[in-house]
C-alpha positions as CSV (number, residue, x, y, z in Angstrom):
1,M,119.1,51.5,90.1
2,Q,116.9,52.8,87.3
3,D,114.0,53.5,89.7
4,K,116.3,55.7,91.8
5,Y,117.2,57.6,88.7
6,K,113.6,58.0,87.6
7,D,112.6,59.2,91.1
8,A,115.4,61.7,91.1
9,L,114.5,62.9,87.7
10,R,110.8,63.4,88.6
11,A,111.8,65.2,91.8
12,A,114.1,67.5,89.8
13,Q,111.3,68.2,87.3
14,V,108.8,69.0,90.1
15,E,111.4,71.3,91.7
16,L,112.1,73.0,88.3
17,Q,108.4,73.7,87.8
18,A,108.1,75.2,91.3
19,L,111.2,77.3,90.7
20,E,109.8,78.5,87.3
21,K,106.5,79.6,88.9
22,R,108.5,81.4,91.6
23,R,110.6,83.0,89.0
24,E,107.5,84.3,87.1
25,V,106.2,85.8,90.4
26,L,109.5,87.5,91.1
27,L,109.8,88.9,87.6
28,R,106.3,90.4,87.9
29,F,107.2,91.9,91.3
30,I,110.4,93.4,89.9
31,E,108.6,94.9,86.9
32,D,105.9,96.3,89.2
33,A,108.6,97.8,91.5
34,R,110.3,99.4,88.4
35,D,107.0,100.9,87.3
36,L,106.3,102.3,90.7
37,A,109.8,103.7,91.0
38,Q,109.4,105.5,87.7
39,V,105.9,106.8,88.3
40,D,106.1,107.8,92.0
41,R,109.7,108.9,92.2
42,Y,108.8,112.1,94.0
43,E,105.7,113.8,95.2
44,L,105.0,116.6,92.7
45,D,101.4,117.6,93.4
46,P,101.3,120.2,96.1
47,V,98.1,120.7,98.1
48,P,95.7,123.3,96.7
49,G,96.7,126.9,97.4
50,Y,100.3,125.9,98.0
51,E,102.9,128.7,97.7
52,P,106.6,127.8,97.4
53,E,108.6,129.2,100.3
54,G,111.9,129.6,98.5
55,M,114.3,127.6,96.4
56,T,116.3,126.1,99.2
57,Q,113.2,125.0,101.2
58,E,111.5,123.6,98.0
59,I,114.6,121.6,97.2
60,R,114.8,120.2,100.7
61,L,111.1,119.3,100.5
62,I,111.5,117.6,97.1
63,L,114.6,115.7,98.2
64,G,112.9,114.7,101.5
65,L,109.9,113.3,99.7
66,T,111.7,111.4,96.9
67,T,111.8,107.6,97.0
68,T,114.9,107.6,94.7
69,P,117.8,110.0,94.4
70,L,117.3,112.8,91.9
71,T,119.7,114.5,89.5
72,P,119.8,118.3,89.4
73,T,117.9,118.3,86.1
74,E,115.1,116.2,87.8
75,I,115.1,118.6,90.7
76,R,114.7,121.5,88.3
77,D,111.7,119.7,86.6
78,A,110.2,119.0,90.0
79,L,110.5,122.7,91.1
80,I,108.8,123.8,87.9
81,A,106.0,121.2,88.3
82,R,105.5,122.4,91.9
83,G,104.9,125.9,90.8
84,F,108.2,127.5,91.6
85,K,108.4,130.8,89.7
86,N,111.4,130.8,87.4
87,E,112.2,134.3,86.3
88,S,115.3,133.3,84.4
89,S,116.2,130.6,81.9
90,P,116.2,126.9,82.8
91,K,120.0,126.9,82.6
92,N,120.3,129.7,85.2
93,L,117.8,127.8,87.4
94,L,120.0,124.7,87.1
95,I,123.1,126.8,88.2
96,S,121.1,128.0,91.3
97,I,120.1,124.4,92.1
98,H,123.8,123.4,92.1
99,T,124.6,126.3,94.4
100,V,121.8,125.2,96.9
101,L,122.9,121.6,96.7
102,S,126.5,122.5,97.6
103,R,125.2,124.6,100.6
104,I,123.0,121.8,102.0
105,K,125.2,118.8,101.1
106,D,125.4,117.8,104.8
107,E,121.6,117.2,104.7
108,L,121.8,115.0,101.6
109,E,122.7,111.4,100.6
110,M,124.6,111.4,97.3
111,V,124.9,108.5,94.9
112,E,126.1,107.9,91.4
113,R,123.3,107.2,88.9
114,D,123.9,106.9,85.2
115,G,127.3,108.6,85.6
116,K,125.8,111.6,87.3
117,T,125.5,112.5,91.0
118,A,121.9,112.1,92.3
119,Y,120.6,113.5,95.6
120,R,118.1,112.5,98.3
121,G,117.4,114.0,101.7
122,K,118.9,112.0,104.6
123,R,116.5,110.0,106.6
124,I,116.4,110.0,110.4
125,P,115.2,107.0,112.4
126,V,111.9,107.6,114.2
127,Y,109.9,104.7,115.7
128,G,112.0,102.2,113.6
129,T,111.2,104.1,110.3
130,L,113.5,106.4,108.4
131,I,111.7,109.7,108.2
132,P,112.8,112.4,105.7
133,R,114.2,115.5,107.2
134,A,111.9,117.7,105.1
135,K,108.4,118.2,106.3
136,I,105.8,115.8,105.1
137,V,102.9,117.4,103.2
138,P,99.5,116.3,104.7
139,G,97.7,113.9,102.4
140,S,100.8,113.2,100.4
141,L,102.0,109.8,99.3
142,A,104.8,110.0,101.8
143,E,102.4,110.6,104.7
144,K,100.3,107.6,103.6
145,F,103.4,105.4,103.3
146,F,104.6,106.2,106.8
147,A,101.2,105.7,108.3
148,E,101.0,102.2,106.7
149,E,104.6,101.3,107.9
150,D,103.7,102.4,111.4
151,A,100.5,100.3,111.3
152,K,102.5,97.2,110.2
153,K,105.0,97.7,112.9
154,R,102.3,98.0,115.6
155,K,100.7,94.7,114.4
156,K,104.1,92.9,114.8
157,D,104.5,94.2,118.3
């Protein structure tokens, strides 16, 4: 009887060690994913010589390239970082952003994040991948991501 107990205890200890190792790997993966989500939340670096087309188009582009939904304040910061000329105060720019978001709400996914509404461009399925409605900037992180996803899917088929 005692041998069965010792065998069961050893087996449980071995399983616990394996689970602890797996847990460590998963925690590292989660931390890496969090870091990536914070660093690469949206593509801010336009190609050299890029000229913003207009506020609505820029907002569509930013929300189409984002990997996580953005709040209006983050959209404002992204507009400024992309070189959008702001002739008025940041507060007035934020009001204009809210106006554009209300006009294009049919093109957006909306979620609650930290008690605020956050937005992201709707994705459309193309070749089994969800493609942003906004155009993809050549050489951008989004273009590389979709190229890698397509390559993975082709290997599976």
